[in-house]
Phi, psi and omega in degrees: 000145177278175181300326183282351180094011179251132181299131181277105178251164178283130171271152173277121182229128172239152183230136180223154171290135180237015180138178180303125177054030179229133179239145175252124176258127175249118187237133177238120178263130185303149179301325180298321179294320179299313183294319179298318181296315179298318180296318178298317181296322179290320176303315181296318180296319182300328178283333188253334187293143175229103184254154179301131179092354182231143173290155177306125176089001183243009179291141176301141181296327179295324178293318179298316180298314182296321184278323187242010184305314180298318180293322179298313181295324180295313180296317180297319177299314179301316178295318182293317182296311179303313181293318179294322180294315182296320180293321182296315180298319178292317184291324180274352182055047179279137176261087189276138171239137179079186183265148177294158183220143176211131180273343187245351185301323182295337182272348181286132180252141174269121184236134179302139174083359183234149175292154178258114180242137182205159177245143180212141180249143180226149171265138185233162176299126181292153178261132178200164181262140179268146175280180172302127185269047176203166177087016175289144177256125187226137173265135184252099180291130185265080183286143174233153180271125183261162178297326179295321179294321178297317179298319179297321181292324177296319177299319176301316182297320180295322178291317185294331181260009183282181183242152176276130176247114180292139186238155178277333182212143181279158170230163179309135182094343181286170183243139177249132176244135184180204185253120177249135180226122179251123184239138177279174180302327184266011180093354179295129177273110180277319176223146174214096196234122169275145179077018176292151180234134175228155180248135173293125179309136180278176188291335180276356180275176178266015181092352179280160179197184183230136175219129185050040174078011179244131176280136179236117185298318183252042183302315182300320181293317184287323186276329186066213178231072187288142180269168176303138182094344181269159177236137171240158185238133178239135174246131182205152173279134180299137181301142189287346183235031177294147181290341172269108191296328179294342180278335185302125177057015175281151176276102189270143169240123181242119177256135181227114175266123185281123176260325178206157177241132180227150174238138175277122176261110183304144179287150175292154184299333180297321181293319177299316178302315180298316183297324182264009180054043177259141183274337182208165176294328176299319179297319175297317178298322176293322178294321178291324180297316179300318182291318180291331176294318177293323178294325179295323177294322175296316180297320179297314180294325178297319178297318181290319178295324181297323178295321178296316180300314181302318181289324175294316179297325181288323185275341191247130178259128179224134172272111182264163171303147187300334179214155176286133171281164180300322180294321179293315178299318178297319179298314179301314179293321178297318177296320177297318182299314181292329175294317176297321176297319178301324183275002175086018178287137182286159191303315182300319179291324178298317180297325178293318177297321180297318178296321178293322182290323177298327180273000183296160180292161176300326181298319179294319180294318179295326178296317179297318180293319179302314179296323178304308185292321180296312181294330175296317179291320181296318179299320178294316182298323183267000178056048177287129178243155176229129181252173183297321181298322178292322179296316180295321179294321179293319180296323178293323180294314179295323178298319179295319178293330182264000179070034179242163172283137181305320181293326180291316180296319181301315180294324178295317179295325178291314180297326181269007176058046184245009177298323178298325179290328175295318177303310181299318179301314179297314179302314181296314180298317180296324181292315178292324178293326176296323177289327180294330180297336181257003184273159173268113187251130177240124178285131179222162177285159176304325178296317177297317181299312182297322178295316179295320181293323179294329182271354184291000000 
């Protein structure tokens, strides 16, 4: 007997290819198992149900069946399907990615005395051969920190510690706070957010902007310069790789009611010095130089890893699922967000990157998915391990770059279920670094590197 009290019988399971990295499982659960599950559900209900005129646990079973039969069958079906699917995946040793999918399961009815048969499709880790994992040729850009970069970082600090000045009317670069509502072509409300913030594209931009996480090429033209109390409407095609599948390629209408307009007034340098307990601007510059030097090393390593990734992608052929699932798209964006945090990109810039990634072509998204599978296999081949101390150190590093306390960031990552993504980031970095140890590395200037990368 199983833990639930139902005899564990063999289900009939067949498996067929349903496309690249996709399998179709056809499962039939014996009628005896169906009847036992229904009987068990009814027994449980009979003990707990309290109907008018009957003491708790004493209602006639026929009355319970008549009143709760549909709900019992629905619950029993869900339990049987979930159990049978899990057993099939385990028995067949399938390496499933994403959630299972079925176009017909909702129409399948559970009937006493009859087997339960259904079809379900799953995406699986693709099978492919790895090339020789050595002999890669890599250019190492020798980044140096310039005075201009230090001055730019000081300006960012002044803006970050600045104050909001409320305005009667916006100008390019100002921020609008209000109520944003995103609706699909069929009237479905995808987002309805109070306190949403958008920035009016500044004069140096190309007129594009971001609203509710979606990039809009002609944002400045569509939004205009609305005052508090006014509403503007933006129409845009949903990005093809949005993590919310219903938003993809949908004809979106975004209404934004402006509640207030603010301009950031940068803090004076004296306030920044005081906040960081610095005695002089020269001391602040040296501290920034040290931080940017460390960031340059991270940037250098990222550039070298990217070359390893590019060569792996070029050498390896993989048949991928025909389209990205919502779960895969969300994972790709999550990994990219963590990578940008690791490289020290500020939060506003990260959000702009995220909007651009959602709007990226299917080819770019497939490339990221392909790299995910490749690095997973490389890590397995090289027996790459990640321990708790490495995860804690990475979280501390990310927290420092984002100006947060490590324990606060850790709790946020746990709440967003992203600790696994931290593990994956470290594992992927260690895998590529292991390949770099066997690579032929040539030091080049940043200009040479950029020129070679542009021509690649």
